[in-house]
C-alpha positions in Angstrom: 90.8 47.6 182.5 90.0 45.3 179.6 86.8 47.2 178.9 88.9 50.4 178.5 91.1 48.6 176.0 88.1 47.4 174.1 86.6 50.9 173.9 89.9 52.4 172.8 90.4 49.8 170.0 86.8 50.3 168.8 87.1 54.1 168.9 90.4 54.2 167.1 89.6 51.6 164.6 86.2 53.1 163.7 87.9 56.2 162.5 90.5 54.3 160.4 88.1 51.9 158.7 89.4 48.7 160.4 86.9 45.8 159.8 84.8 44.6 162.7 86.4 41.1 162.7 89.9 42.5 162.9 88.8 44.9 165.6 87.4 41.9 167.7 90.7 40.0 167.3 92.6 43.0 168.5 90.4 43.3 171.5 90.9 39.7 172.4 94.7 40.0 171.9 94.9 43.1 174.1 92.8 41.6 176.9 94.9 38.4 176.8 98.2 40.4 177.0 96.8 42.6 179.8 95.8 39.7 182.1 98.7 37.3 181.3 100.9 38.5 184.2 98.0 38.0 186.6 97.3 34.4 185.6 100.8 32.9 185.1 104.2 33.2 186.7 105.9 31.8 183.6 107.7 29.1 185.6 107.7 25.5 184.4 105.6 23.5 186.9 104.7 19.9 187.4 102.3 19.0 184.5 103.9 21.4 182.0 105.9 20.3 179.0 109.6 20.8 179.5 111.4 22.7 176.7 113.3 20.6 174.2 116.9 20.4 175.4 118.2 20.0 171.8 116.6 23.4 170.9 118.2 25.3 173.7 121.7 25.9 172.1 123.5 24.4 175.0 127.3 24.4 174.9 129.8 21.7 175.5 128.6 18.1 175.1 126.2 16.2 172.9 123.0 15.6 174.7 122.0 12.0 175.4 118.8 10.6 173.8 115.9 11.5 176.0 112.9 10.4 173.9 110.7 7.9 175.9 113.0 8.1 178.9 112.7 9.5 182.4 114.9 12.6 182.5 116.3 14.5 185.5 117.4 18.0 184.4 119.4 19.7 187.1 120.2 23.4 186.9 123.4 24.3 188.7 126.2 26.9 189.0 129.9 26.6 190.0 129.4 29.3 192.7 126.4 27.4 194.3 127.3 25.6 197.6 124.3 23.2 197.5 125.2 22.4 193.9 128.6 21.1 195.0 126.8 18.8 197.5 124.2 17.6 195.0 126.6 16.4 192.4 127.7 13.2 194.2 124.0 12.4 194.9 123.2 12.9 191.2 126.1 10.7 190.3 124.7 8.0 192.6 121.2 8.3 191.1 122.7 8.1 187.6 124.6 5.0 188.5 121.6 3.4 190.2 119.0 4.1 187.6 120.8 4.9 184.3 120.5 1.2 183.2 116.8 1.3 183.9 116.0 4.3 181.7 117.0 7.4 183.7 118.9 10.2 181.9 120.6 12.8 184.0 121.5 16.1 182.5 123.3 18.9 184.5 122.7 22.3 183.0 125.2 25.0 184.2 124.1 28.6 184.2 127.7 29.8 184.5 128.4 32.7 182.2 132.2 32.0 182.2 133.5 29.0 180.5 136.5 28.8 182.9 134.2 28.5 186.0 132.1 25.8 184.3 135.2 23.8 183.2 136.9 24.0 186.6 133.7 22.7 188.4 133.3 19.9 185.9 136.9 18.9 186.1 136.8 18.8 189.9 133.4 17.0 190.2 133.9 14.6 187.2 130.2 13.8 186.8 129.4 10.5 185.1 126.3 12.1 183.6 125.9 14.6 180.8 126.7 18.2 181.7 126.1 21.2 179.4 126.4 25.0 179.8 123.5 27.3 179.1 125.9 29.9 177.9 123.3 32.2 176.5 120.9 31.7 179.5 118.1 30.7 177.1 116.9 27.6 178.8 117.2 28.9 182.4 115.1 32.0 181.3 112.5 29.8 179.4 112.1 27.6 182.5 112.3 30.5 185.0 114.4 28.4 187.4 113.6 29.7 190.9 116.9 28.8 192.7 120.1 26.9 192.4 120.1 24.0 192.2 116.7 23.1 190.9 115.9 19.7 189.5 113.1 18.8 187.1 112.0 15.2 186.8 110.4 14.6 183.4 108.3 11.7 182.6 108.6 9.6 179.4 106.0 11.8 177.7 108.1 15.0 178.2 105.9 16.5 181.0 107.5 17.7 184.2 106.3 15.4 187.0 108.3 16.7 190.0 110.3 19.9 190.7 112.9 20.0 193.5 114.1 23.4 194.5 117.4 23.5 196.4 119.2 20.5 197.7 119.0 19.4 201.3 121.4 16.4 201.6 120.1 12.9 202.0 116.5 14.0 202.4 116.6 15.5 198.9 118.4 12.5 197.5 115.9 10.1 199.1 112.9 12.1 197.7 114.5 12.1 194.2 115.1 8.4 194.4 111.4 7.7 195.4 110.2 10.0 192.5 112.5 8.3 190.0 111.4 4.8 191.0 107.8 5.8 190.6 108.4 7.3 187.2 110.4 4.3 186.0 107.7 1.9 187.2 105.1 3.7 185.0 104.2 2.2 181.6 104.7 4.4 178.6 
């Protein structure tokens, strides 16, 4: 396929007087675009940099300072049953590790303000919650399911991804991962 693109670019550019260097750049660009879907799913994985939260246009609350801290970003929705179960566990993790450097941020993907507000009022989380009202962050991360938690190391790289919530087993695994990250030096 890439070879056909290269031939087409060379043939079309030769007749229009496009310089050879520009033609080569176009070929590389077209090849890269054509194979991109084959080499990456677009999701944020362990080892990837997590998008800057303060650049995501999140609605509701001010975001806590995250620079140099271990961050747990949890994507949730008011209609999600496992999300309702996970919130008390996230509150416990926040209480247990917040003083040691953990920041918990719950990111709602609810499109309706009323659904978001009712959930927050009922759950009363002690950690920061925001609403991704324009769905920019959830699309950038390509969150696979609700809830999904991303544990981010002090350097801004995702270290662990937890899809779904499975009661005490998920809470215990998050706890172990958080303890490991907090024990690491900068």
